[in-house]
Structure formats: C-alpha cells, structure tokens
N, C-alpha and C positions, 0 to 999 in steps of 0.2 A: 232683727233677723238679718243675717249677713248677705252680701251679694252673692256668695257661693251658694248658699242655700236656696235663695230665691231663683238663682239661675237654673239650678237643678229642677226645682219645681216647674219653672217656665218650659224647659226643654221636655220634661216628662209630659206636662200637658199638651203642648203643641205636637210633639211626635206621636203621642198616643191617639189624639184626635186625627191626625193624618193617617195613622195606621188602620183606621176603620176601612179606608177606601181602596188601597192597592191590593189587598187580597181579593176584595170583590171583583176588581178589574181582571185580575189574573184568572180567577175561577169562572166568571162569566165569559171571558175569552175562550176558554177551553169549551165551554157549553155551546157557544155560538158556532165554533169550528165543527163540532160534532153534528150539530143540527144542520149546518150547511152541506156537509158531506152527505148526510142522510137525504137531503132533498135532491142532491145531484144523482144519488144511486136510485131512489124510488120515484122521483117527480111527484111525490104527494104534496099537495099544496099547504097541508097543515104545518110542515116543517118550515116552509117560506114564511108562513104567517107568524110563527113562533120567532123566526129570525128578526122580522120587522119589530116585533114587540120588545124582545130582549135588547136589540141594539139601541133602542131608545133609552132604556134604563141604563145600559153601559155608558152612554153619552153623559148621563147625569153623574154617574159614579166618577167617571174620568175627570169631569169638570171640578168636582170637590176635591179629587185627589191632587190635581195640579195645583189648585189655589192654596191648598194647605201645606203642600210639600215645599213650596218656595221659602216658607217661613224659616224652616230649619237652615237653609242656606245662609240667611242673614244672621241668624243666631250665632253661627260660628265665628263671625267677625265681631259682632257687638258683645257678646257674652263670654266667648271662649277664644279670645285673641291668642293666649299663651299656647293653648292646645292647637289652634289652627297654624301658628308659626312653627310648632314642634313637628306637626305631621304633614305640613303642607306639601312638601315634595312628594309624599307618598299618597296621602288621602285625596289631594287635588288631582292627581293623575287618574284615580279610579273614578272620581266624581265626573271629570272631563270625559272619560270613556263612556260613562253612563249617558251623558248627554249627546255624544256623537253617534255611538252605536245603538242606543236603545231609544232615547226620547225622540230624536229625529225620525226614526223608522216608525215609532208609534204614532207620533203627531203628524207625519207626513201622509199616512194612509188613513188617518182617522176620519177626515172629511169624506173620503170615498166610501168608507164603511157606513157612515151615518147618513149620508145623503145619496149614495149611489145604488141603493136597492132597486129603484125603479128606472135607473139610467144604465147601469152596467149589466151585462149578462150575469146569470147565476155563478158562472166559474169565476169571472173576474171579481164579482162581489165577495165570493168566498176567499179568493186570493187576498183582497184587501183586508178582509176580517182576519184571516190567518196572520197576515204580516203585522196588523195591529196587536194581536194577541202575542205574537213572537216578541214585538218591541216591549210589551208589558213584562215578559219573562226576562228579556235582556236587562231591562231596568232593575228588576230584583236581583239578578245575578251580580251586577256591579255594586249595588248598595250593600247586599249582604256580604260580598267580598271585602268591602271597605270596613264593615263592622267586624267581620271575621278576623282582619288583620289586628284590629284594636284588641281582640280577645287572645289571639295568638301571634304576635308580630314576629316576622321572619324577613329576610332579605333586605336588611338595613344596616346602617352604621350610624352611630351617634357623633356628631362633631360639634365642637364649641364654636360659636360665632359671636359677633359683637352684640347680638340680641339674645344671647343664651344658647343652650344646647338645642340641637335641631336634629331630627331623624332624616337621613338621606337614604334613597333607594340604591341598593347595590345590585339587585337582580329582580327584574320585573317578573321573570317566570316564578320566583320563589314567592313573591308577593301574591301572584295570582293563584298559586297552590298553597296558600297559608293552611296550615293543617286542620283547622276547624271549618274550613270553608265548605267542602263537599257534604259532610253530614248535615251542616246547617242549612244549605240551600235546598237539598232535598226535603228536609223537614219543613222548611218554608213553603215550597212549591205545593207539597201534599196538603198542608193546612190551608193554603190559599185556594186550592181546588175544592176543598170541602167547604169553605166559606161560601164561594160562588154557587156551588151546587145546592147548598143548604138554602140559600135564597130562592133558587128555582123550586125546590121542594116546598118551601114555605108558601110562596105565592100560588103555586099549583094546588096545594092542599086547602088554601083559603078559597080559591074558586070552586072547589068541590064542596065545601062546606056551605058556600052561598049559592050553590046550584047554578054556577055560571061556567061557560066555556068548557063544558064537560070533556069533550074529546081532545081538545088542546091541552088541558090540565093533565089528563091521563097519559097523553103521549109524552109530555114533558117529564112527568114523574118515572115513566118507563125508562127514559134515557138517564135521568139523574140518579135515581135510586141504586141501581146496580154499580155504577161508578163510585158513589158515596160509600156503599158497603165495602167495596174492595179497598178504597183509600183509607177508611177508618181502621180496617184490620191491618193494613200495611203500616200505618202510622203507629199503631199500638205494639205491633209485634217486631217491626224491623227498624223503622226510621227513629222512633223514640229511643229505643235501646242504643242504636248508633250514636246518638247524642251523648248518652251517658258514658260510652266507652271513650269518646273524644274529650269530654270534660274530665274523666278520670286520669286520662293520660296527660293533659296539658294544663288543667286548672284543678288540681285536687283540693285546693282550699275551697273553691267554689262548690265542688260536689259535697263537701262536708256541711257547708252552709245550706245547701238545697235539702239535705236530709236531717239537719240539726244533729249531726253526729259529733259528739264532743271528744270522745276517747278513741284512739286507734284501735280497731276491732276486726276480728276475723268473723266470718259468718254474719256480715253487718245486716241489720234489718232495713227493710223499705217501709216507710210510714205511709199509710193510706190517708189518715187524718191525724192531727196532733197540735200541740202548742209548745212554742219554745220560750222557756224562761231564761232570758239572757243574763239576768242578774245572778241566778243560781246556777247557770250553765247546765240546765237539765232540759230534757225534751220528753214529753209524755203524749201517749196517743196509741192508736191501733196500728200495729205494724205486722208485716209478714217476715218471719225470721229468714235470714241469709239472702233474701231476694235482691238486695242492693248489691252485694258482693257478686251475685250471678249476672245481673244486668250490666254491671260495670266492667267484669272481667271474663265472664263465661265460667267461673269457678265459684261454687256455693261457699267454699271455705277461704276464699281470698281475703287478705287484710286490707282495709280501707283506712286511710289516714283520717284521723279526727281533727277538729278545730284546734285542739291544744297542741297539735304538732306544728303549728304555724304561729308566727308572732301575732299577738292580739290586735296590733294596729293594721294588720292585713285582713282581718275578718270582714266579711260582708254584714250588712244589717240582717242578722240571722233569722229572726222570726218572720220579717217581712218577705225575705227571699223564700223561706220555707213555705209560707202561706200561698204566694202567687205560684209557685212551682207545683204545689199539690192541687191548686185549682185546675191548672192545665192537665196534669196527668189524670185527675179524676174525671174531667170532662171528656178526656180521650176515651176512657172506659165507657162513659154514658153514650158517646157516638157509635161505638161498637154495638152497644145494646139496641139503640135506636135503629141502626141500619139492619141488624139482624132480624129485629121484630118487624120492621117493614117488609123485609124480604119474606118472612114466614107468612104474614097476612097477604102478600101479594100472591104467593104460590098456592095459598089455601083459598081457591075459589075467587081470587082477586078481591078479597074482603077488605083490602087496605083502602079501596076507593069508597067504602060505605061505613067504615068504622070511625066514627066522629072523634072519639077521644084520641085516636092514633092520629088522625089528621090535624088535631089541635097541637099534638106533640111536634109534628112536623112544622107547623106554623111557627112555633117558638124556637125551632132548631137554630134559625139564623142568629138569634141573640146569643145562644150558647156558643156556636162556632166562633163568633167575633170575640166573645169574652175569652175563650180558650186561646185564640190567636194573640190577643193583647196580653193574656197572662204569660205566654211564651216569650214575647218580647220583654216584658217586665222581668221575668226570670233571668234572662241573659244579661240585662243591664244592671239590675240590682246585685246579681250574683258577682259581677265583675268589680264592684266597689271594694276597696276605696280607690281603684285604679280606672282611670279614663283610657289609658293604653296600658295593658296588663304588664305590671312589674317594671314599667318604664316611666310613667307619669301619672301621678295622683290627680284625681278630680279636683281636690281642693286647690292644687297648685295650677290649674288649667284656665282658672277664670280670668277675665280681663282685669288688669290691675287698676284701671282708672274708673271701674263701674261703681256707681253708688246704689245703696239699697233702695232709695226712694224711686229711682229710675226703673229698676226691675220690678218693683212692687206696683207701680202705676201701669207698667206695660202688662203685667200679669193680670191685673183687673181688666185692662182693655181686651186682652185675648179672651178671658172668661166670657165677657159680654158678647164679643164678636162671635165666638165659637157657639155659644148658645143659640144666637140668631141663625147662624149658618146651619146648625144641626136641625133646628126647627124648620127652616126653609127646605132642607134636604128631605126631611121626613114628609113634609107637606107635598113637595113635588113628586116624591117617590109614591106616596099614597095616591096622588091624583092619577099617575100613570097606571097604577095597579087598578084603582077603581074603573078607569076608562076601559082597561083591558085591550086585548088584541083587536085591531080593526078587521073587518072582512076583507079578504084578499082582493075582492072585486073593487073595492073602493080604493085600496093602495095601488093596484095596478092601473086603475083608470084615472088616477090624478097624480101623475109623477111629480107635480110641482106643489103638492099640498104643503110641503114643509116650508115653502117660502112665505115671506110677508105678504099680505093681502095686495099691496100695491104691485109688487113683482108678479104676483099671481094673475092679477087683472091684465098685465101686459101680455103674459104668455097666452091666456085665454083669448085676448083680442086678436093676436097673431094667429092662433090656431083657427079661429072663425074666418079670418081674412083668407088664409090658405084654402079654405073650403069653398 
C-alpha cells in the first residue's frame, strides 16, 4: 500500500471520528440558549435544571471535539506537506482566523458556562452560554469556508517558487465569498442543529421509557421536537436542493458521480437507491424521472452532463460517492417522516409521551442524524476526488514526498486503537451522565462548589462555617 493511499485512509479516519463531536456542540449550544431564554422569560425552575444537566454533557462533547480536532492540524504537515505548501498562504489565513475569532471566544467563555451556573446570575450565565455557542458557530464558518475554497477556489494566483507552484491570495473578500460557501455553511448548520436536538430527543425519550424525570423529559421534547420538524423540512425542501444547484454550477463532474449519470441527459432521473457498475459504466436502481434536472436547475427538462462528458482521469470513485450520497438524502427523508410523525402524535392527545415504539424511534434518531452528517461530509470529500483542490492540485500529488508506507501504517494502527478507547470512554461517560440524570435544583443551588475536587470543597465549607 502506498503512502498516498494510507494517508487518505488516515485523514478519513481521524476527520470522520472528529466530525462526530462538532455538530453535537453546535446543536446543543442552540438548545442551551433556547432553554436559557425560556428560564429568563418564565422563571420556571425546570428550565434551569435542564440547563445544568445539558451543560455537563456539552462539556464532555467539547473536550472530545478539541482533543480529536488537533490531530488534523498535524496531519497537514506530516502527511500532506506538498498540499500545505501549495495552499498555505490561503488555507493558513482561514485556520488562523478560526483560532482568533472562534476558538478563543468559545474557549474563553467555556469555563464560565460550565462552572458559572451557581456563581453567575441567570442573565450572565445565559450570556456566557450564548457566546460559547456563537464561538462554535464561528468555528464552523471558518472551517467550512476553508473547505469550500478547496471545492471552488477563487481569489488566488499561482506562482512558481523554488519549492514548486504555490497559490497566493489576491482577494481576501473573494476567498471569504467562495461560491460554494453559503449553501454549504447553511446546510452544515441545519444538519448540526438537528444532531444536537436529536440527542435531546433521544435522552428525553429514554427517560420516558424508563419512567424517570417525566416533567423534565416532556419539557425538553416540547422544545426540541418543533424545531427538529422545521429544520428537517427546511433541509429537505430548501437547503439540500440549494447544494445541488451549487454543485451543478461549479462541479458538474461531481454531480454526475453523485447520481451515477454516465450519459449527458435531458430530464435526468434522481435515484432513490441503486448500484453503480463502474466497469460496465451503468447504474441500476429505483429512480424518479426528471427530478435531478429539476433539483439542479429548476427545469424538469434541463440537460445534465454525464460522466462521459469529462476525462476519465477526473472521475470520482463513482459507486462509493453514489452510495454515501444516497445514504445522506434518504436519511433526510426519514427525518422528515420521524418529525412529522412525532408532531402528529403530540397533537393527538399528546400520545407521543406514551407510545413506546415511537419513543424508541426517537432514542435511535441520534445515531441516524450522526450517520447522515458523516455521509454528507464523505459525499463532499469523495466527490471532489481526484482533486484535493478542485482542478488545481490532485490528491495523489499532495502527499509528503519523504513519507514511507510503514510510518503511515503504524500510525493508522495507533489511531485505530486510540480512537476505539476514546469512543468507548466517551460512551461510558455519556451514559453515566444520562443514567445519573438531572440533579434536583435545590441540591445544585445549595452547593455551588460541588463541582470542585473534595480538597477544595472542604476548604470552602470550612470557611463558610467560620463565617457563621
């Protein structure tokens, strides 16, 4: 196995594992802000109790997201030195902006959010929570912007240097407004909000099934479910099709791979499920006539370029891209069905809280939303191949020239073992927090130093007794 192939596997592994956590952070941040606002408006203690509970889970998710995200920064230098040198003037600026404008904001107020619930007033605590959530969104903006530039590069010039060709930024404004950015960031935000809300729905449904924390679970579902329904419809009816329009305009070869379309076709069909035989250059499956043409252009009879309209050495791995793309879009339809079904059962005498099979569906929804989000990222990255920067630099030419296969193989094995341990630990700690459940508000408010280690807690208690 070549260093190129092993490096691709490594980045796919480490980035996919990392991508489990940022959408959770973004989605839970939205939920925490909504719950905090509800407490300020109503002063109902249940919202404050839910805030304390979900802040703890946010802290766990944030820790895993940071720990796994740092790895990719090092991989750019160790595995992808040619790529880093080629795009460093542009990509480095965007990553630096992410650190300055996003991570510092998120990390700076994280401590206040995690440990300020009993020390700050409700308004200041909500402000800290909102700034952390805003930082998570800012972080996504800069990362997606950098990736979008790789998909649709603009605002650059290529210059020959002593170390080979390099891309230099000519317009920061054009780089910020790279054509694929806006539809991709909105698609990412909506998907991330759905992931976070699905975790809230999952845990709340689990509590109802186990006959625990009834009122808190019902209240959380009343907040999360309507937003989930609206977001699932918006994703399926607007933000998803907007992505198709962007890909059609800027990456037509990628669109052909997504749908396994070989011949240039008018009234092009959209496959629901299928299989691509790359050797025979055929696609078989269940399709809806003319729907691809309509989603891509707004015209049922529009002509869509097939793969044969492009050089074969610029084709993505067609069947792989086709399959992960259809996992994403089919799950999008499933989320619409789950959301509308939940809304129906809610308005029908609130039977949602007593229908066990539906509650079990909500318990499992978090797995499906995570899978859909990962499939979306895989679609974007697999569909861009063989380019690491669209039509400027091939992935095969971007790997570090001195890298040896044994080095990457051993590090891959190390990452597999390490990430299995981390994931098991994450699930264990998450399950522990869920099983423990929300604590009574009297206990939380009465013991503001309970999150400190025992030694420091004893000191505070001793001083408190002395003051009395």
